[in-house]
N, C-alpha and C positions, 0 to 999 in steps of 0.2 A: 659516579655521576650519571644521572638519567637525562636523556634528551627530552625536553618538554616542548610541546607545540607552542609557538609564540602566539598568545591570544590575539595580537594585532593581525598577524598573518592569517589566523583562523577566521577572523571577522572579514578580512579582505576577500578571502576565497568565497565566503558565503554571500558577499555583496557583488561578486563578479558577474560577468555576462552569462556564465554557466548557470547561475541561479535562475535566469529567465526561463530556461527549459524545465525547471523544477516546479514552477508556480502553479497552484490550483486557484482559479478565480471563482468568485461568487457570480450569480446570475447578473447582478447589477454591474459588476466589473467587466463581465463578458460584453455586455451592451456598450459600456464605455469604451472598451478596446475596439469593438467594431466601428463605433462612431469616430474614434480618433484615427483609425486606419483610413476611413472614408475621407476625412477632412485633410489628412496630412500626407497620404501617399502621393498625390491624391487619387482617389478612385470613386466613381459614382456608386451608390449603394446597390443599384441594379446590376452593376458590373461585378461587385463583390459577391452578390448572390449567384451570378453566372459562374464565377470562379469556384464557389463552394459546391454548387451542383455538378459542375464539370469534374471536380475531384471525385465525387460519388460515382458518376457515370464511368469515369476511367477505371475505378475499382471494379465495377460491375462488368465492364467489357473485358478486363484482365481475368476475371473469374466468370467467364461466359457460361460455364456449366450451371450457374445459379439461375440463368434465364432461358437456357436452351429449351425450345419447345414449349415455352410457358406464355401465358397471357399475363401481362403486368398490370395489376390493379393498384392505382395510386390514390390514396385517401389524403386529400389536401385541405388543411384548414385555411382560414382567411388572412393569416398573418404571414410573416416572412418565412416561417418553416414551410407553410403551404406554398409560398412562392418558390422555394427550393424544389419542392415536389413537382411543380409545373415545369420548371427548367429541365428536370430529370426526365419528365414525360416527353418533352419536345425532343430532347437529344436521343433518347432511346428509340423514339419513333423514326428519327432520322437514320438510325442504324438498322431499321427494318423490324423492330420488335413490336408486336401487337400490344397497344397500351390503351387502357380505359382510366380516365380520371374521374373520381367522385369528389365533388365539391361539398365539404362538410360545413354546415352552418354553425360555426363556433361562437361568433360574435356578430353584431349587427353591421359593423363597419369592416372594410377591407384595408390592408396596408397598400400603399401606393405601388410598391414593387410587385405585390401580388397581382394587382389589376393590370399592370403593364405586361406581366408574363402570361396572364390569362388571355389578353388580347393577342399576344404573339402566338399562343397555342391555337387560338381560333383561326388566325390567319394561316397557320401551317396547314390546317384542315385535315390531318390524318389521324387525330386522336379523338376517340369518342368521349364526350363529357356529359356527366350526369350529376344533378344536384341531389343532395341528401338533406332533407329538412326535418325528418322525424323517424321514429323507429320503424314505421311501416315501409320506408324506402331503402332500408338496409339490404344490400345485395347478398346473394348466395355465393359460396366459394366452391371451387372444384380442385381436384388434384393437379390440374394443369395450370393453376393460378399461382403467381407470386404476388404477395401483398407488399406494397411500400407504404409505410406509415409516415406521413408528413402533416399530421394534424396539429400537434403542439410542439414547440421547441423548448429550449432550455430556459426561456423567459417565463414559463408558466408559473403562476403563483395562486391560482384559484382552484377550488375544488371541482373535480370533474363529476358531473352528475347528469341526470336527464337522458335524452336520447343518445348523447355522445358516450355516456357510460355504457348504454345498451350496445352501441356500435363497437366499443372496445371489447366488451364481454363477448359479443358475437364473433369478432375477429379472433379472439383468443380460443374460442371453442371450435371454430369452423375452418380457419385458414390453415393451409398446410405448411407454408413457409412465409415468414414475415421479416422484412428489413425495415428498421427504423432509421430516420434521418435525424442526426444531431443527438436525440435522446428519445427513448420510448415515450410516446404520448401518455400523459398522466403522471409521469415521474418528475418530481421536483428536482432541481439542480443541486440544492444545498440544504435541504431539510427533509425530514421523514415524509413519505408519501403513502404510508401503509393503508390509510383510509380511502385512497383513491382507486378508481378503476384505472389499470395501467396495462399498456400493450406488452405482451410477452414476446419480445423480439428474438428471433434466431440470430440475427446479426444487427449490430448498431453501427452505422457509419457516422462517426462524430468528428468534430473539428477541434483541433488543439486550441487552447490548453486543456488538460485533463479536468474532468468534472468530479466534484466531491462525491456525488451520488453513486458513481461507478465503483467506489472503493469500499462499500459496505455490503456485508453478506445479505442483509435484508433485501437488497435490490438485485442480487445475482440472478434470480429467477427471471427478471425482466430484461436483462442485458447480458446474456451468457457469453457472447462473443462480441468484442468491441474492436473496431478498426479505427485507428486514429489517423486523421487526414490533416495535413498542414496546408492551410489556405493563405499563408503569408500575412497574417495579422501583424501589426506593428511591434517589432521587438523593442524599439525605442520606448514606446509607451509601456509595454509589458515590464520592462526593466524598472520603471518608476512606480509601478503599482505596488502598494504594500499589501501583503497577504499574510495569512497565518498558517496556510496549508501548502505542503510541498510534496512532490514525488521525488524519491531518491534516484539519481542517475549516476552512471559509472564515471562520468567526467569529474564530478565533484569528489567521488571516492578516491580516484587516482590522484587528484590534486592535493589531497590531504593525507597521503601515505608518507610516513617518515622515510627519508632516504638514508640508508645505512652508510656510515663513513668508512673509508678504507682502513684507517687505523683505530677502529673501535674495538671494544671487547664486551663480554657478556654484561658487565656492570653498567654499560651505557644504555642497556635496553630493559632495565628494570627487573624487579623481583616480585613476582605475583604469587599469591597464596590462594589455594582452593580449600575450603573446609566443607567436606562432603562425606557421605557414606555412613551407613549403620548396618547392623546385622541383617544380612540378606539383600543389601542395597549397595554393595561396593562397586557394582558396575557403573552406577551414576558417577562415582568419584573417578573411575577410569576414563569415562567419556569426557568429563569436565576437564580433567588434566590434559587429555589428548587435544582438546580444543585450545587450551592455553598454550601448550607446547608449539602448536602450529600458528600461533599469532605473531611470532617474531620476538616474544619475550626473551630476556637474557637468562633469567633463572626462574624455574617453576617449582614451587613447593606445594605439597598437599598435606593437610592435617586430617587425620582420620583415626578411628579406633584401632587398637592394637591388632585386632583380628584381621584387618584389611591390609596390613603392611606387606605381607608376602605377595598378595595379589598385585599391588601397585608396583612393587619392585620388579616383578616379572613383566608386567604389561608396559611399564614406562620407566625403564632404567634411567632415563634422562631427568626424572623428577626427584626432588629432595623430599624425603619423608619426615614429617613432623608427627610423631606418635602421640595420641591422646593417652591420658592415664587410664581410661576405661577401655574394656575389651570390646564393647558392642556399640557405643554411641559417643557422640561429642559431649565433653563435659567441661572444656575450658582450654585456653591456650595462653602462653606467655610470649614475651618478646615481640609484641606487635610492631615495634618500631623497625623491624627488619624488612617489612614488606611495603612496597609502593602501592599495592592494591590488593584487595581481598574480595573473593567471591564465595558466597556461602549459600547452602540450601539443597543441592541435589542429593537425594537419598538420605537426607539428614535425620529424619525421624523427629518425633516430638516428645521425647522423654523429658521429665521435669528438669533433670540436670542440663539437658540440651537447651531448654528454654531459658534457664538462668544464665547459661554461658553466652547465649546470643545477646541477652540484655547487657551483660558486662562488655561484650565486644563493641556494641554500638555506643556505649558510654565512654569507652577508653580508646577507640581507634578514630583519629581525627580526619582521615582521608575518605574519599568516596568508596562505598561498598556496593558490590553487586548482590542483590537479594533475589533468590530464585526458590521455587518449589516449597519445601517445608519451612524455610526461613520466612517466606511470605505468609504461609499458613500460621506460623507462630505469631507473627506481627498482627495478623488478622484477629487473633484471639486476645491480643494485648495491645490495642490501638494506642494507648497512652505512651507506649515506648517510641512511637514514631516521632515524638517531639525531641528525642535524643539523637536521631540519626544525623550523621554529618551532611553538610551541603554537597550536592552533586551526586548523591547515590543513584544507582540504577536498579529499577525493579523490572523483572522479566516474567510477568505472569501469563499463563494461558487464561482462557475465558473464565473458568470456574474459580481459579485463584484470584483473578481480578474481582469477581463478584464477592468473594469472601473478604477481600481487603478493602474494596472501595464501595461496593454496593451493586444492586441489580437495577438495570435500566429498562425502560419501556421499549426503547428502540436503539439502533446503532448510533444515531446522531446524539441522543442523550447520553449514551455510554461514553462517546468521545468527549463530550463536554465534561463529564464527571472525571475522566482521565486527565484532562487539562487542569481541572481545578485541583486535583491531588498533586500534580506536578508543581503548580504554583504554590500551594500551601506548604509543601515540604521541601521546596527547592530541589526537586528530584526529577529524574528522567524515567518515564514509564514506557516499557515496551510491551504492548498488548499483542501477543503472538497470534498469528492467523494467516489466512491466505494472502491478505494485504496487511501485513504487520504495521501497526501504528505506533510511532514514537512521539510522545508528548514531552515538552520542555517547560522549564519554569517561566519562560517568557510568553507562554500561551501558544507557541507554534507547535505544529504537528507535521511529522515526516512519514510518508507512506512508502513502504517497500512493495513494489508490484512484481518482483520476480520471485522465483521459487516454484515448487510443484507439489502435488498431493502426496507424492512418495515420501516427502519429508514429515508427513503425519505419522511418525513412528516413535516408539519409546526411546528416549535418550537424546533425541534431536535437540531439545531445549537445554539439556546438560552441556552439550557441545557449545551451544551459543553462550552460555554462562562463562565457560572457560575462555572462549575466544574474546569476549568483551573484557573480562578480567585481565587477560594478557595485554590487550590494547591499553587499558587504563594504566597498567604497571609501566608501560613504556613511556608514559607521559602524555598520551592523547587526552585532550579535553573530554569530559564525560559525554558531551553531546556527540563528538566525533567518534568516540569509542562505541557508543550505541549505534549510530548511523552506519559507520564502517562495518561494525561487527554483524549487524543484521544483513546488510547487503552481501558481504563476503560469504556469510553462512548460507544464504539462499543461492548465491551463484555456485558455490561448491555443490549444493544439492542438485542444481540443474546439470552441472557437468557430470556428476555421478549418475544421474538418471539417463543422460544421453548414452552412457556406456552400459549401464546395468538394468535400465528400465525402472519405472516407478514402483512396481510391485516388489521388486527384490531389494529396493533401497533400504539400508539400515543406517543408524546413527554413525557407526564407525566409518561408513563410506564418506560421510560429510567431512570427517576429519582428514581422511586420505586425499580428498580433493581440494582441501583448503589451499595448498600450495599452488595448484593450477588456477584457482580463483584469483589469488594475488597476481599471478603472471598475466592472466587474461585482462584484469583491470589495468595493469600497467601498460600492456600492449595497446589497449583501446584508447589510452590517453593521447 
């Protein structure tokens, strides 16, 4: 008997207050959240601006080396982001830093809070203020300058052109160090901005919740280091805002881990099967099975060509071997009813017999399957087979595999929408692996994993993930939880390994070895 996660319990956890910390809001929802906080805390908008700017200044003072011996040049738009910049200017001047504010003519009207803070700055009398109205008034920069960008905030939805585009280009070419407030100016919060002039910020001081734009590679150049500041926006309102994008946090992972019963045995924790390996690629099978064995699964089987049997028996004596009839590649498997979950693809190859065997597998196995590597490549060449896959399958492509399976996008936002559409169409979960791995679900939601490190960009890392997710599925985790938990624990294990070994020396086998510590850390953090 396998323990299955109660669907009601599963939905309850994802609707709990912990989900509040996970939500990614659109620019419209951010504005609504600000307004709700102002009306219901209650707090005046000018005081909320003071709170946000104070959080930025506190960070700068705690990291005083960023400003030491520097002249702070603040570029302020005429909206609320510009107002944040004016508060920062006033407070930094109060702490003795030399500050110059450049008022950038972005629109003809000013926000009310901007005007109030401009008057306060004038009354303080210690900050030099200069208007910039055209390209001819753009200042020069020196090595002793730090630029603070407060031109546009997350509410930007218009194209940046004219002299403001010239200003942004000049800052990017000439400034030595740039700090953006909320979001680099020119960057849209929740759509592609590639046609805009965008500030290349060295540090971005932003306000929670997380913004979608920060999670796509196309924007990494503009916001390489992001500092998240909590300014106390209403959690009550955030709890009730419906979103489709989330960041994965350890609290939710810990809440959804199966608790092992005192009088349980191996059959209580499922029987997982990995179908992997071909001539010259049996290492992929070794790594996948290793990931599954460290998942908590009760029984772990591996089906592979005859030539790989000795390798697997030596490396993983805990695994049950299911030998294929062929020496060098996968050609078919019987008795599928034995397995609670199947993962297929690592090192599989694309022999004609293998392709036929994959088709028979998806036609005859009724439970969710984890598709990786060559299994995805085979389906890419035979897209009509996708109509046969069971509901709740999990796909784990890297970028090139994704493009073969789903298509090539013009930008990261379009790719994410294509990923969601595929999940909806085939009632499947798609894990697009990357620095910020994105998991899309049949209901249109997307979960982003923001932990992990570049050392995990190494051969076999994905094979470990396939095994780990297959093992979680076999234990009875809902496919959504298996995908989310698997991705998070895999990345956490990679981080723990890198802390000891360094990113350069990290190999896929190290991720397996640190999975146990990842489970322990998540449970400890709960």
